[in-house]
Every structure is written in structure tokens, then in C-alpha cells.
RODO-2510 file (C-alpha; in nm, 4 decimals, decimal comma):
residues 389
     n   res          X          Y          Z
     1     m     1,2506    -3,1488     2,0809
     2     n     1,4951    -2,8851     2,1965
     3     i     1,5683    -2,5965     1,9605
     4     l     1,8227    -2,3143     1,9733
     5     f     1,8010    -2,0017     1,7585
     6     y     2,1513    -1,8760     1,6820
     7     m     2,1378    -1,5009     1,6202
     8     h     2,3766    -1,2215     1,5361
     9     k     2,1398    -0,9564     1,6731
    10     y     1,8583    -1,0218     1,9184
    11     p     1,6467    -0,8636     2,0451
    12     s     1,6032    -0,5977     1,7795
    13     y     1,3363    -0,4429     1,5571
    14     g     1,4226    -0,6152     1,2293
    15     g     1,2217    -0,8721     1,0370
    16     i     1,4541    -1,1621     1,1258
    17     e     1,4228    -1,0823     1,4946
    18     n     1,0416    -1,0544     1,4780
    19     v     1,0148    -1,3852     1,2942
    20     t     1,2373    -1,5477     1,5561
    21     t     1,0149    -1,4252     1,8391
    22     y     0,6995    -1,5588     1,6736
    23     l     0,8524    -1,8962     1,5895
    24     a     1,0051    -1,9345     1,9367
    25     n     0,6712    -1,8613     2,1029
    26     y     0,4971    -2,1048     1,8684
    27     f     0,7447    -2,3860     1,9384
    28     v     0,7111    -2,3553     2,3180
    29     s     0,3327    -2,3504     2,2796
    30     k     0,3690    -2,6936     2,1210
    31     g     0,5688    -2,8228     2,4164
    32     h     0,9218    -2,7892     2,2801
    33     g     1,2217    -2,6444     2,4610
    34     v     1,3526    -2,3240     2,3021
    35     q     1,6715    -2,1249     2,3561
    36     i     1,7906    -1,8049     2,1852
    37     y     2,1622    -1,7247     2,1733
    38     s     2,2648    -1,3791     2,0501
    39     f     2,5773    -1,1647     2,0287
    40     v     2,4281    -0,8137     2,0343
    41     g     2,0855    -0,6636     2,0976
    42     v     1,8880    -0,3474     2,1650
    43     d     1,5917    -0,2423     2,3777
    44     f     1,6086    -0,5570     2,5873
    45     e     1,3372    -0,4697     2,8384
    46     l     1,0735    -0,3824     2,5765
    47     l     1,1459    -0,6450     2,3125
    48     l     1,2101    -0,9398     2,5427
    49     s     0,8704    -0,8755     2,7005
    50     k     0,7192    -1,0066     2,3757
    51     l     0,8966    -1,3376     2,4213
    52     d     0,7217    -1,6223     2,6022
    53     n     0,8854    -1,6603     2,9443
    54     k     0,9404    -2,0287     2,8691
    55     v     1,1914    -1,9268     2,6009
    56     k     1,5386    -1,8927     2,7499
    57     f     1,7513    -1,6073     2,6163
    58     t     2,1300    -1,5914     2,6515
    59     q     2,3617    -1,3149     2,5374
    60     a     2,7169    -1,4063     2,4367
    61     h     2,9916    -1,3309     2,6876
    62     d     3,1965    -1,1503     2,4247
    63     s     3,0058    -0,9197     2,1859
    64     d     3,3229    -0,7886     2,0186
    65     d     3,5062    -1,1078     1,9282
    66     y     3,2197    -1,3268     1,8055
    67     c     3,4303    -1,6397     1,7617
    68     s     3,6165    -1,6211     2,0921
    69     q     3,6854    -1,9344     2,2929
    70     k     3,4810    -1,7885     2,5785
    71     n     3,1739    -1,7699     2,3542
    72     y     3,2350    -2,1179     2,2211
    73     e     3,2506    -2,2727     2,5671
    74     q     2,9356    -2,0849     2,6678
    75     l     2,7469    -2,2052     2,3602
    76     k     2,8678    -2,5642     2,3962
    77     q     2,7575    -2,5707     2,7590
    78     i     2,4062    -2,4565     2,6630
    79     v     2,3802    -2,7161     2,3865
    80     r     2,4892    -2,9997     2,6157
    81     e     2,2959    -2,8977     2,9280
    82     k     1,9728    -2,8271     2,7385
    83     k     2,0188    -3,1307     2,5121
    84     i     1,9705    -2,9218     2,1978
    85     d     1,8592    -3,1224     1,8945
    86     f     1,8462    -2,8428     1,6368
    87     i     2,0200    -2,5091     1,5914
    88     i     1,8524    -2,2607     1,3568
    89     f     2,1129    -2,0199     1,2189
    90     q     1,8942    -1,7200     1,1418
    91     d     2,1366    -1,4816     0,9733
    92     s     2,3494    -1,6467     0,7071
    93     y     2,5166    -1,3153     0,6170
    94     a     2,6534    -1,2445     0,9651
    95     p     3,0185    -1,3406     1,0358
    96     v     2,9287    -1,5536     1,3369
    97     d     2,9075    -1,8998     1,1832
    98     k     3,2533    -2,0404     1,2715
    99     l     3,1401    -2,1410     1,6204
   100     l     2,8619    -2,3502     1,4691
   101     w     3,0843    -2,5646     1,2530
   102     k     3,3287    -2,6164     1,5387
   103     l     3,0385    -2,7150     1,7624
   104     k     2,9062    -2,9617     1,5054
   105     r     3,2430    -3,1351     1,4893
   106     d     3,2447    -3,1703     1,8689
   107     i     2,8789    -3,2841     1,8822
   108     p     2,8122    -3,4793     1,5600
   109     t     2,4491    -3,5585     1,6485
   110     l     2,3614    -3,1884     1,6455
   111     k     2,1575    -3,0751     1,3446
   112     i     2,2167    -2,7243     1,2075
   113     i     1,9588    -2,5528     0,9879
   114     t     2,0644    -2,2349     0,8080
   115     v     1,8027    -1,9829     0,6960
   116     e     1,8807    -1,7274     0,4252
   117     h     1,6538    -1,4301     0,4874
   118     n     1,7052    -1,2632     0,1501
   119     t     1,7346    -1,3484    -0,2135
   120     p     2,0701    -1,5281    -0,2639
   121     n     2,1811    -1,2620    -0,5142
   122     a     2,0894    -0,9675    -0,2892
   123     f     2,4324    -0,8048    -0,2960
   124     l     2,4564    -0,8274    -0,6737
   125     k     2,1127    -0,6688    -0,7053
   126     a     2,2257    -0,3886    -0,4791
   127     l     2,5380    -0,3351    -0,6878
   128     r     2,3355    -0,3147    -1,0077
   129     y     2,0287    -0,1167    -0,9058
   130     e     2,0911     0,0863    -0,5913
   131     i     2,1678     0,4491    -0,6728
   132     p     2,4967     0,5677    -0,5154
   133     p     2,4645     0,8762    -0,2940
   134     s     2,7109     1,0961    -0,4865
   135     r     2,8113     1,1689    -0,8448
   136     m     3,1655     1,0511    -0,7768
   137     e     3,0375     0,7192    -0,6401
   138     r     2,8160     0,6748    -0,9453
   139     i     3,1121     0,7304    -1,1786
   140     k     3,3320     0,4959    -0,9763
   141     r     3,0710     0,2200    -0,9820
   142     k     3,0125     0,2577    -1,3555
   143     v     3,3831     0,2410    -1,4387
   144     f     3,4701    -0,0449    -1,2041
   145     y     3,1404    -0,2353    -1,2215
   146     p     3,2895    -0,5519    -1,3855
   147     y     3,5590    -0,5703    -1,1170
   148     f     3,3117    -0,5179    -0,8322
   149     y     3,0727    -0,7735    -0,9828
   150     f     3,3419    -1,0378    -1,0170
   151     k     3,4807    -0,9808    -0,6682
   152     i     3,1406    -0,9862    -0,4960
   153     s     3,0264    -1,2887    -0,6995
   154     l     3,3304    -1,4841    -0,5888
   155     l     3,2835    -1,3962    -0,2219
   156     i     2,9130    -1,4849    -0,2381
   157     k     2,9838    -1,8188    -0,4031
   158     r     3,2446    -1,9171    -0,1467
   159     r     3,0252    -1,8288     0,1499
   160     h     2,7154    -2,0006     0,0128
   161     c     2,9116    -2,3172    -0,0656
   162     r     3,0760    -2,3288     0,2762
   163     i     2,7563    -2,2753     0,4741
   164     y     2,5510    -2,5095     0,2539
   165     h     2,7962    -2,7980     0,2912
   166     e     2,8302    -2,7489     0,6684
   167     s     2,4548    -2,7297     0,7307
   168     d     2,2155    -3,0234     0,7550
   169     k     1,9376    -2,8203     0,5895
   170     y     1,9417    -2,4875     0,4086
   171     v     1,6128    -2,2970     0,4142
   172     l     1,5142    -2,0414     0,1523
   173     l     1,2116    -1,8150     0,1945
   174     t     1,0521    -1,9359    -0,1286
   175     s     1,1174    -2,2252    -0,3647
   176     k     1,1515    -1,9639    -0,6399
   177     f     1,4924    -1,8788    -0,4923
   178     s     1,6245    -2,2297    -0,5699
   179     s     1,7370    -2,1421    -0,9212
   180     v     1,9031    -1,8245    -0,7944
   181     f     2,0835    -2,0253    -0,5268
   182     a     2,2099    -2,2703    -0,7887
   183     q     2,3321    -1,9872    -1,0091
   184     i     2,5058    -1,8037    -0,7250
   185     s     2,6631    -2,1058    -0,5550
   186     g     2,7313    -2,3292    -0,8542
   187     i     2,5619    -2,6171    -0,6663
   188     s     2,3262    -2,7752    -0,9177
   189     k     2,1988    -3,0679    -0,7088
   190     a     2,1266    -2,8959    -0,3805
   191     e     1,9434    -3,1728    -0,1981
   192     k     1,9666    -2,9945     0,1369
   193     l     1,7571    -2,7027     0,0104
   194     t     1,4017    -2,6499     0,1258
   195     a     1,1678    -2,3500     0,1403
   196     i     0,9655    -2,2095     0,4300
   197     n     0,8223    -1,8604     0,4062
   198     n     0,8143    -1,6135     0,6953
   199     p     0,4975    -1,5895     0,9050
   200     i     0,2964    -1,2759     0,9699
   201     t     0,4499    -1,1252     1,2821
   202     i     0,1701    -0,9035     1,4062
   203     e    -0,1693    -0,9776     1,5542
   204     t    -0,4216    -0,9897     1,2699
   205     p    -0,7900    -0,8933     1,2959
   206     s    -1,0639    -1,1556     1,2888
   207     s    -1,2439    -0,9216     1,0486
   208     v    -1,1417    -0,5981     0,8777
   209     d    -1,3208    -0,2782     0,9799
   210     w    -1,3734    -0,1387     0,6316
   211     d    -1,5330     0,1808     0,7678
   212     k    -1,1901     0,2843     0,9020
   213     k    -1,0307     0,2812     0,5595
   214     q    -0,9029     0,6181     0,4392
   215     k    -0,7602     0,7476     0,1121
   216     i    -0,4109     0,6623     0,2285
   217     c    -0,1181     0,5012     0,0489
   218     l     0,1129     0,3486     0,3083
   219     f     0,4892     0,3040     0,2773
   220     p     0,6204     0,1130     0,5827
   221     a     0,9935     0,0501     0,5609
   222     r     1,3340     0,1305     0,6940
   223     l     1,4437     0,4304     0,4902
   224     v     1,7452     0,2854     0,3097
   225     s     1,8362     0,2787    -0,0588
   226     q     1,7315    -0,0877    -0,0911
   227     k     1,3696     0,0209    -0,0456
   228     g     1,3746     0,2268    -0,3655
   229     i     1,3170     0,5645    -0,2016
   230     d     1,3967     0,7507    -0,5252
   231     y     1,1301     0,5514    -0,7094
   232     l     0,8787     0,6062    -0,4310
   233     m     0,9132     0,9831    -0,4417
   234     s     0,9064     0,9940    -0,8228
   235     v     0,5816     0,7957    -0,8177
   236     w     0,4201     1,0220    -0,5607
   237     a     0,5246     1,3428    -0,7344
   238     k     0,3299     1,2249    -1,0392
   239     i     0,0313     1,1176    -0,8279
   240     e     0,0013     1,4556    -0,6575
   241     k    -0,0316     1,6278    -0,9933
   242     v    -0,3668     1,4581    -1,0521
   243     k    -0,4835     1,3485    -0,7058
   244     t    -0,5152     1,5830    -0,4121
   245     d    -0,7542     1,3760    -0,1999
   246     w    -0,5063     1,0942    -0,1338
   247     e    -0,2174     1,1001     0,1135
   248     l     0,1152     0,9178     0,1263
   249     v     0,2035     0,8071     0,4797
   250     i     0,5655     0,6979     0,5318
   251     v     0,6309     0,4957     0,8470
   252     g     0,9965     0,4300     0,9192
   253     d     1,3300     0,5982     0,9646
   254     g     1,6809     0,5681     0,8318
   255     p     1,9590     0,7407     0,6362
   256     e     1,7336     0,8230     0,3389
   257     r     1,5019     1,0378     0,5522
   258     s     1,6884     1,3568     0,4619
   259     k     1,6550     1,2750     0,0929
   260     i     1,2779     1,2510     0,1332
   261     d     1,2652     1,5836     0,3167
   262     k     1,4609     1,7532     0,0383
   263     f     1,2431     1,5988    -0,2323
   264     i     0,9230     1,7111    -0,0604
   265     e     1,0561     2,0655    -0,0372
   266     a     1,1887     2,0730    -0,3941
   267     k     0,8633     1,9437    -0,5444
   268     n     0,6418     2,1302    -0,2971
   269     l     0,4526     1,8119    -0,2102
   270     q     0,1534     1,8766     0,0118
   271     h     0,0205     1,5287     0,0778
   272     v     0,3086     1,3368     0,2346
   273     r     0,3129     1,2566     0,6054
   274     l     0,6309     1,1240     0,7705
   275     e     0,5545     0,9313     1,0880
   276     g     0,9022     0,8095     1,1761
   277     f     0,9606     0,4666     1,3276
   278     k     0,6607     0,3004     1,4944
   279     s     0,6737    -0,0285     1,6809
   280     d     0,3009    -0,0903     1,6279
   281     m     0,1919    -0,0944     1,2643
   282     k    -0,1633    -0,2197     1,3209
   283     p    -0,3330     0,1251     1,3258
   284     y    -0,1607     0,2204     0,9995
   285     y    -0,2562    -0,0997     0,8214
   286     g    -0,6098    -0,0562     0,9517
   287     e    -0,6540     0,2911     0,8004
   288     a    -0,4576     0,2588     0,4762
   289     s    -0,6219     0,1366     0,1561
   290     i    -0,3100     0,0767    -0,0554
   291     l     0,0418    -0,0368     0,0320
   292     i     0,3240     0,0973    -0,1870
   293     a     0,6381    -0,1188    -0,2128
   294     t     0,9210     0,0029    -0,4380
   295     s     1,2054    -0,2187    -0,3132
   296     i     1,4970    -0,2972    -0,5399
   297     y     1,5310    -0,6427    -0,3844
   298     e     1,3909    -0,8324    -0,0872
   299     g     1,3826    -1,1772     0,0671
   300     w     1,0340    -1,2157     0,2086
   301     p     0,8980    -0,8696     0,2982
   302     l     0,6691    -0,9064     0,5980
   303     t     0,4845    -0,5852     0,5161
   304     l     0,3172    -0,7432     0,2117
   305     s     0,1430    -1,0292     0,3907
   306     e     0,0758    -0,8183     0,7005
   307     s    -0,0868    -0,5371     0,5044
   308     m    -0,2978    -0,7874     0,3102
   309     a    -0,4324    -0,9291     0,6375
   310     y    -0,5669    -0,5801     0,7142
   311     g    -0,7211    -0,5236     0,3716
   312     c    -0,4424    -0,2864     0,2674
   313     m    -0,3742    -0,3966    -0,0880
   314     p    -0,0156    -0,3910    -0,2212
   315     v     0,1170    -0,2350    -0,5400
   316     v     0,4702    -0,3698    -0,5793
   317     f     0,7658    -0,3610    -0,8133
   318     n     0,8073    -0,7194    -0,9315
   319     s     1,1792    -0,6885    -0,8618
   320     y     1,2253    -0,9974    -0,6450
   321     l     1,0876    -1,3491    -0,6799
   322     a     0,8925    -1,3554    -0,3536
   323     a     0,6732    -1,0676    -0,4739
   324     s     0,4940    -1,2878    -0,7262
   325     e     0,4457    -1,5614    -0,4663
   326     i     0,2804    -1,3278    -0,2158
   327     v     0,0870    -1,1034    -0,4560
   328     d    -0,1505    -1,2537    -0,7131
   329     n    -0,1343    -0,9890    -0,9846
   330     g    -0,4723    -0,8340    -1,0528
   331     n    -0,6433    -1,0288    -0,7726
   332     t    -0,4746    -0,9456    -0,4421
   333     g    -0,2674    -0,6513    -0,5637
   334     f    -0,0613    -0,5368    -0,8595
   335     l     0,2879    -0,6382    -0,9698
   336     v     0,4622    -0,3635    -1,1665
   337     p     0,7568    -0,4270    -1,4019
   338     p     1,0765    -0,3075    -1,2302
   339     f     1,1354    -0,0128    -1,2185
   340     d     0,8664     0,1409    -1,4364
   341     v     0,7469     0,4513    -1,2524
   342     d     0,4808     0,5358    -1,5130
   343     v     0,3142     0,1936    -1,4913
   344     f     0,3280     0,2129    -1,1127
   345     v     0,1448     0,5442    -1,1281
   346     q    -0,1145     0,3996    -1,3673
   347     k    -0,1937     0,1116    -1,1302
   348     l    -0,2289     0,3452    -0,8338
   349     l    -0,4601     0,5784    -1,0247
   350     f    -0,6707     0,2835    -1,1393
   351     l    -0,7231     0,1716    -0,7794
   352     m    -0,7869     0,5235    -0,6571
   353     d    -1,0554     0,5735    -0,9221
   354     n    -1,2234     0,2319    -0,8861
   355     s    -1,3359     0,1855    -0,5275
   356     s    -1,5447    -0,1256    -0,5986
   357     k    -1,2537    -0,3037    -0,7678
   358     r    -1,0230    -0,1907    -0,4894
   359     m    -1,2582    -0,3316    -0,2270
   360     f    -1,2942    -0,6646    -0,4075
   361     m    -0,9177    -0,7064    -0,4411
   362     a    -0,8621    -0,6042    -0,0796
   363     q    -1,1057    -0,8687     0,0448
   364     t    -0,9352    -1,1302    -0,1720
   365     a    -0,6015    -1,0227    -0,0223
   366     v    -0,7387    -1,0712     0,3303
   367     d    -0,8549    -1,4242     0,2482
   368     t    -0,5206    -1,5144     0,0879
   369     s    -0,3107    -1,3851     0,3770
   370     s    -0,4361    -1,6581     0,6116
   371     k    -0,1838    -1,9068     0,4706
   372     y     0,0950    -1,6957     0,6212
   373     k    -0,0338    -1,7217     0,9771
   374     i     0,2072    -1,8596     1,2353
   375     e     0,0109    -2,1846     1,2728
   376     n     0,0591    -2,2738     0,9074
   377     v     0,4246    -2,1696     0,8864
   378     g     0,5095    -2,3249     1,2237
   379     e     0,3715    -2,6593     1,1101
   380     k     0,6163    -2,6596     0,8185
   381     w     0,9021    -2,6151     1,0638
   382     l     0,7835    -2,9052     1,2813
   383     t     0,7660    -3,1238     0,9707
   384     l     1,1248    -3,0271     0,8858
   385     f     1,2457    -3,1171     1,2357
   386     n     1,0803    -3,4565     1,2138
   387     c     1,2447    -3,5229     0,8781
   388     l     1,5881    -3,4532     1,0268
   389     k     1,5510    -3,6802     1,3296
***
């Protein structure tokens, strides 16, 4: 089989890009031909070095006008010369899809698989729960919320319907998103839907070195409002009042970094360490005992399964459907009602005070994480390809 990943941004440091690299490498290891076509990218020399040299990468001629005729001819030439059987459209939110539908009309045998890498109602969740940066914005959103909700709902419905009907298969990250998709799109009998979760995209240890574990709570994320930064800092301010032997380590960067700095100063927090962005998370997972996840919404957060593989047990707001699929509440971590800061604090304190229970749950998390390894997820993709032949 010959497969082409159709990307808005590649290479880059995001979850979609990491998943693409791992899947591409897996497919070529199984003897398939793999191409990646992308419009924009960053850090080419470093990130492309992680890609198997059998995978062929092509950047679009025109990175400003995505749907230009020049790009279309380039893409069509690749598809015909490489005899592409399947195109995987990896970013259903990016405005780059028009070339795909034009290409499918010119080459009817081509199969297009769209992957939605978030919950289908992500933008509505953001509108409802994300805290605007200024008082004026908060007032504006409160007053005009019904208008914003209606407008965004309509746009989301139209786009989901268009892409679903044009695609041969539409992949969600968990089957739990199916009902959300139906509600958002208005498509009740969505026979093209299927679900394949994201694989772990880092090298995992054959066994966890438990002696390396420290009294560390880890928060690995891009520092944006979606990640619930306000909730994170409120939780830790309460923790520091009763625990001085535990440390919060924040790994990531983004526009909310300044907010964290101001909060630390205002509350005089002494046990928060900001590491900035790190391309290698393995040392942090290896040392941390607890993962904190306060996201307002997510698709399939890679940090949950990756941390579990290293015995770093997650405590998570149950604010998105994938959380309850990844985390078995009370066995491999804790799911906290969104967005209950006090309950979140209670769960953290319980784990901090009960090392034997924490160790048992962490080991269970390690065992569970194996189902998210690339071999298991990759096999689901190969099954999907065979079904579409």
C-alpha cells in the first residue's frame, strides 16, 4: 500500500506532528510506501531526523496560498507517480482541504481518511470555559454569548458535514466522541465514523526505575488557556499551604507563562519550577510521581498515556471524554469532576500521603499503558486500510 499524510504543519513540535512521525515510521517498517505533504514547518533539520529515511517528505510550493493551482499540480503529480492508495488528512481544522476534494474528483479511486484530533465540540468548550484575558473581554463574552454560540455552532456543523461527506472514512480519537459528533454535525447515521486512538510517541522503558521517583508533580503542556492554567495555579497554591516537601515542575512554554510568573510572585510560591519547552520529556516522566492535567478540553492528550508508561500517575479533570478512556479512576489515576479545585487538591493530598497506594496505582498505570504502544495502534490503521480496499 502507498500512503500519503496530508498536513497543514510538518515538521513541528505538536502532538499531531509527533503522531504522524510515529505512524509513518511504523508503516514503512511494515513495507508500505509513505509520503508526507505539508504546507509549513519548523526546525526541519532536527525534526526530520526523527523520520525514517524511507519516508518521503515534500513541502508545498506555495505556503501562502494553500489552495493554489501550483500546489494542486504538485500534489496530483505525487499521488499519480507514487500510486497513492490512501491520503490521511491529519488536521481537519486547517483550511487546506479544498485540494483534497478536487483531487478526489480527478482520481476517483483515491481513498481519503480524515482524522479529527480533538473533541468535535472543542471550540464550543473553549467559548464556554476558557477565561478571557481581560475584564472587557469577559463582559463582552457574557453579553454576546448566545450570538457567539449560535455562530460558531453553525460554522462547526457546516465544516463537519462537508468534510464527513467528502471523506471515505472519518476517524475520531475515541468512540466516546461519536455522540458528540452526531450532536455537532446533525448526522445521526454516520457510517463512515470509526475510532483509533493516538499512540505513545516517545520511547518507553522496558521497566520503570522506581528508585528515581521524586516528590514531584509534573505539568507538561503548552502554556495556553485551554490547559486550564488558572485551575493549575489555584490547585498548587492550596497544596503549598499544607505540603512543603513536594514540588510542581512545569514543562512547556506559551502565552500564559507570564500569568504563571505573576501568580507565583503574588502568592509567594516557593515550590514551583518552570523548565520551559523541552523536546525530550523522558527524564521528567522518569522522576515525577504524579502528573497534573487541568485541561478544559482535549482530544487525546499524549501526556496521559506517556506519563503512565513511566509510572507517573495522572490526576485529571474529567472535562473531556477521552480522559475516562485513558484513566481508570481509582486504579490508574484519578478523574476529578470539572472544574472542582478542592476535590483536585484532596486527590493530590491523598496520593502524597499514601505512598503504598500511589505505588500500586502507578504500577497498574504502567501495565495499562501498553495498549497505546505504536504496534497496537498501527495494527488498527492497517486493518482500516484493508477494509477500504
